[in-house]
N, C-alpha and C positions, 0 to 999 in steps of 0.2 A: 195373370199377374205374378205367378210364382215362376221363379227362374231356377234353372238347374245350378248346381254348384259350379260347373265349368263356366256357364254364362256369367254368373255373379262374380267369380274370381277374375274373369276377363275384364269385366267392367271396372272392378277395383284396380287392376293393373293398369288399365287404360287411363283411369282418372288420376292415379298417383303419378304415372308417367307424364301426363299432361301438366300436372301441377309442378313436377320437377323441371320440365322444359321451361315453363313460364318463370319459375324462380331463377333458372339459369340465365334467361334473357335479361333479368334485372340485376345481374351480378355486379355491374359497375356502380350501382347505387349503394350508399352506405347503409348498414344495418343499425337500427335503433332498438331500444327496449320495447317500444310499442310494436315493432315488427315481430320480434320474438314472441310477444304475448299473443298477437293475432295468429301466428303460425301454430302455437301451442293450442289455442282455442279452436282453430280449424281442425287440428289433429284429433282433439277430444270429440268434436261434433262428428267428424268422419268415422271415428271409432264407434261412437254410439249408433250411427247409421248402419255400420257394418254389423254390429250386434243385433240391431232390430231386424235386419234382413236374415242373418244367420239363424236366429232363433224364431223367426216368423212371428214377431211381436207386432200386433196391429191393434191400435186403440183409436177411438174417435178423435182424440186430440193430437195424435202423432202422425197421421197420414193425410196427405193432400192428393186428391184424385183429379186427373185431367184426361182429355181425349186427344190423342195424337194420331191423325189419320182416322182410321176406324178402330184403333186399339185403345183400350182403357188402360192408362198407366197410373202409377202412384209414386210419390216421393214422400220421404219422411221429413218431418220438420227439422231433423238434425242435418239432413243433406242440404236443405235450403239454408240453414244457418251456417253450415260449413262453406257453402258457396258465397254467402254474404261476407263472412269474415275473410275468406281468401281474396275475394274481389276487392275488399277494402285494403288488405295488405298490398296487393299489386298497385292499386291506385295511389296509395300513400308513397310507395317506393318510386313509382314512375314520376310523380310530380316533384320529387326532390332532384336536386342537381347531382349529376354523376361525379364520382371521384375523379380528380385529375391525377394522372401518373406522371 
Protein backbone atom coordinates (compact mmCIF):
# COMPACT_ATOMS: atom_id res chain seq x y z
CA UNK A 1 0.00 0.00 0.00
CA UNK A 2 2.97 2.26 -0.13
CA UNK A 3 3.58 3.91 -3.45
CA UNK A 4 6.78 5.27 -4.85
CA UNK A 5 7.12 9.01 -5.33
CA UNK A 6 6.79 8.59 -9.11
CA UNK A 7 3.56 6.57 -8.81
CA UNK A 8 2.10 9.03 -6.33
CA UNK A 9 2.96 12.08 -8.42
CA UNK A 10 1.51 10.37 -11.50
CA UNK A 11 -1.77 9.76 -9.65
CA UNK A 12 -1.83 13.39 -8.49
CA UNK A 13 -1.20 14.60 -12.06
CA UNK A 14 -3.86 12.27 -13.44
CA UNK A 15 -6.43 13.34 -10.85
CA UNK A 16 -5.80 17.05 -11.30
CA UNK A 17 -5.88 16.69 -15.09
CA UNK A 18 -9.19 14.83 -14.89
CA UNK A 19 -10.63 17.51 -12.63
CA UNK A 20 -9.44 20.20 -15.05
CA UNK A 21 -11.07 18.45 -18.01
CA UNK A 22 -14.36 18.07 -16.13
CA UNK A 23 -14.32 21.75 -15.16
CA UNK A 24 -13.52 22.69 -18.76
CA UNK A 25 -16.52 20.67 -19.95
CA UNK A 26 -18.76 22.78 -17.69
CA UNK A 27 -17.32 26.11 -18.89
CA UNK A 28 -20.66 27.23 -20.40
CA UNK A 29 -22.32 27.19 -17.01
CA UNK A 30 -22.09 30.39 -14.93
CA UNK A 31 -19.95 30.42 -11.79
CA UNK A 32 -21.52 31.21 -8.44
CA UNK A 33 -20.03 31.84 -5.02
CA UNK A 34 -21.08 28.34 -3.93
CA UNK A 35 -19.07 26.90 -6.84
CA UNK A 36 -15.99 28.82 -5.77
CA UNK A 37 -16.48 27.67 -2.18
CA UNK A 38 -16.79 24.01 -3.25
CA UNK A 39 -13.71 24.29 -5.48
CA UNK A 40 -11.66 25.77 -2.61
CA UNK A 41 -12.98 23.06 -0.27
CA UNK A 42 -12.02 20.39 -2.81
CA UNK A 43 -8.53 21.89 -3.04
CA UNK A 44 -8.10 21.91 0.74
CA UNK A 45 -9.21 18.28 1.07
CA UNK A 46 -7.01 17.20 -1.83
CA UNK A 47 -4.04 19.04 -0.34
CA UNK A 48 -4.63 17.31 3.01
CA UNK A 49 -4.83 13.96 1.20
CA UNK A 50 -1.52 14.69 -0.53
CA UNK A 51 0.12 15.67 2.78
CA UNK A 52 -1.20 12.45 4.38
CA UNK A 53 0.34 10.42 1.54
CA UNK A 54 3.61 12.37 1.36
CA UNK A 55 4.35 12.12 5.09
CA UNK A 56 2.88 8.61 5.40
CA UNK A 57 0.39 9.63 8.09
CA UNK A 58 -2.01 6.83 8.93
CA UNK A 59 -4.49 6.97 11.77
CA UNK A 60 -7.47 4.75 12.50
CA UNK A 61 -9.84 7.66 11.77
CA UNK A 62 -8.20 8.84 8.55
CA UNK A 63 -7.90 5.68 6.43
CA UNK A 64 -10.55 3.57 4.72
CA UNK A 65 -9.38 0.17 3.48
CA UNK A 66 -10.97 -1.90 0.73
CA UNK A 67 -10.06 -4.78 -1.56
CA UNK A 68 -9.86 -4.26 -5.32
CA UNK A 69 -9.26 -7.55 -7.08
CA UNK A 70 -6.76 -9.25 -4.84
CA UNK A 71 -5.05 -6.04 -3.76
CA UNK A 72 -5.74 -4.26 -0.50
CA UNK A 73 -6.09 -0.54 -1.13
CA UNK A 74 -6.69 2.47 1.06
CA UNK A 75 -8.19 5.91 0.72
CA UNK A 76 -7.95 8.74 3.19
CA UNK A 77 -11.07 10.42 4.43
CA UNK A 78 -9.74 13.61 2.82
CA UNK A 79 -9.72 12.04 -0.66
CA UNK A 80 -13.30 10.85 -0.16
CA UNK A 81 -14.39 14.32 1.02
CA UNK A 82 -12.59 15.93 -1.95
CA UNK A 83 -14.47 13.59 -4.28
CA UNK A 84 -17.80 14.40 -2.64
CA UNK A 85 -17.24 18.17 -2.78
CA UNK A 86 -16.02 18.04 -6.40
CA UNK A 87 -18.93 15.78 -7.40
CA UNK A 88 -21.34 18.22 -5.76
CA UNK A 89 -19.68 21.10 -7.61
CA UNK A 90 -20.11 19.35 -10.96
CA UNK A 91 -23.69 18.34 -10.18
CA UNK A 92 -24.70 21.88 -9.22
CA UNK A 93 -23.02 23.36 -12.29
CA UNK A 94 -24.57 20.88 -14.73
CA UNK A 95 -28.10 21.21 -13.37
CA UNK A 96 -27.95 24.98 -14.08
CA UNK A 97 -28.91 26.41 -17.45
CA UNK A 98 -25.91 27.27 -19.65
CA UNK A 99 -25.12 30.86 -20.56
CA UNK A 100 -26.56 32.08 -23.84
CA UNK A 101 -24.09 33.94 -26.06
